[in-house]
Each structure stands twice: as structure tokens, then as C-alpha cells.
C-alpha positions, 0 to 999 in steps of 0.5 A: 484528474482535475476533480482530485482532492489532493489535500484530502489524499494527503490527510488519508495517507498520513492517517493510515500510514500512522496505523499500527499493524496490531491495532488493525481489524483483519476483516477491514482490510482490503484483500490484495487479490481483490484490488483491480488497477486499471491499466489503461489509465496513466501511472498518476491516475492508478496511484490516486484510484488506489489510494481513493479505493483502498481502505488503507493504502499501506495495509492489506490482507495477502494469503489472509495475513496482514501485510504493512508497506513502510517506506524508508528514506535510504537509497535502497530500492524495493527490488533490493530489499525484497532480494535480501529478504529472500536470500535470508529465508533461503540461506 
């Protein structure tokens, strides 16, 4: 982790998070099934590897569909948000 260029990672994250899903070519996006994480590394090292090795750490292909992750500044957890989505789908 000593050789990590954090400024470069931050620039990549800032650039990638502002890309609109409709502007993305599906053929240039990583398929989530193909992303491999080395679980022997620390969580910080895994995050850094993930950012470095993905074309866009916010946008993926899942079952042939584009998916974009976005984060809000509220106190809701990812688990709570997913639970709400599932409840709304199956009401």
C-alpha cells in the first residue's frame, strides 16, 4: 500500500462518479461476475485494488444490464435501502 498514488485514485473516483449512465457504452463496462477480490488482503488494500482494476468503480454490468452505484449523505445504510427496494417490489 506504500506505492499507492492516492491523488490519482481520487481523480479517478471524481471523474467516474459524475458519468451519466446513459452516456456509458455497455461494452466498456466491467461485468460484476468477472471482478475478483483477493480476500487475503486487508479491506483497505482490497478497496484500492478494486478502484485501480475497474474501469469505473461506480458502474457495472449485472446480467447484461448497466447498474450505477450512488451514495447519499443521509444516515440510511445500504442494507436498509435494499430492504426498502425489495419490499416495494413485492408489495
